[in-house]
C-alpha positions, 0 to 999 in steps of 0.5 A: 533473481529469486523473488518472494512475498510474504506476510509482514511479521513485527521483526520487519518494523526496522525495515519499514521504518528505515524504508518509509524514513527516506522517503519521508526525508528524500523526497515529496512521495509521503507528506510526513515530515517525521518518520515515526520510531520503529516501535509505531510501525511495529506497533502498524504492522500488528493493526494492519494485519487484523483486518488487512494484508501487510506484505514484504517483498524479498529480492534473494532473501533480502527485504526490498518493498512492503505493500498494505492495505488501510481503512480510507475513512473511518465511517461504515459505509467506506468499510469496502474501499481501500486506500493501498501502500507501497514502498520499494526500498531505495536499493530495490532494483527499478523496472525489474517487475517486484512492484508491479508484483508486490501490488498484484498479490496486495490486490488479489488479497483485497479481492478475495477478501470481498473489498471493492474498491482500492486507491492510490493517492499519490503526489502529482508529481511522482510519475514513477507511482503514477505509472504504476498505477496506471499499469495495474489498472487504476484510473484516475479519480481526482485531482487536488491541487496544492494539498501539502507543503513540504521540501520548499513548495507546494504538491498536488495528489492525485487519487487513483482507483480500482474497482475490484469487486461487484456492486450489484446488490447487498455486500457481504462484510470484507473478510478481515486478513486473519481468517482469509490466512487461516483458510490458506488463501493469502500465503 
C-alpha cells in the first residue's frame, strides 16, 4: 500500500463532498443533516487554506481521507486554538494507521504554524474517533450531554484537547498556512 498526504486543491471538492455526505446521511459523526453542494466545499478548501492546512490522504493514488484545521471561535483571543477535523472515506481500510498518519501531518503543521491547542469535537457515541484522539495524545476537556438531536435520538458531544505549544510569555501570531507552505515547511 502506497500512502501519500498532500495539500488539498479545489479539484478535491467532489471527494470531500462525497465523503462528508456519507457521514451526514449514514451516521451521527456529524450533526449536519444536509450536505452542502460541491461548490461550497470548493470554497471551504480555498478559505481554509488561507490560514490553516487542509490535507488529503491517498492510498495507491486514490483519495481516502481528509483533515483540516479551523477557527474554533470568532474572537481574537482564540486565534491560537484550532478545531481539527478528520474523515476517512467509508471504503478506506480501518486499523491501517492512515488516520493517524493524516492527523499527525495536520497536527505537526499546526505546531509549526505556532498554534497552541488543538481540539476535537466528537459525538460521544463515536468510539473510533474517541479512540483515535486518545491515541494521538488528546485528553477529554468536556462532555456535553444531549447536545444534538439526529436520527431520532439525542447525542452528546465530547471535547478533547491537545496542547501543541508553550504558554509562557506573549505569544506570536500563528503563521498563516500559505506562508509556511511557501517556506517549504508544509509539504
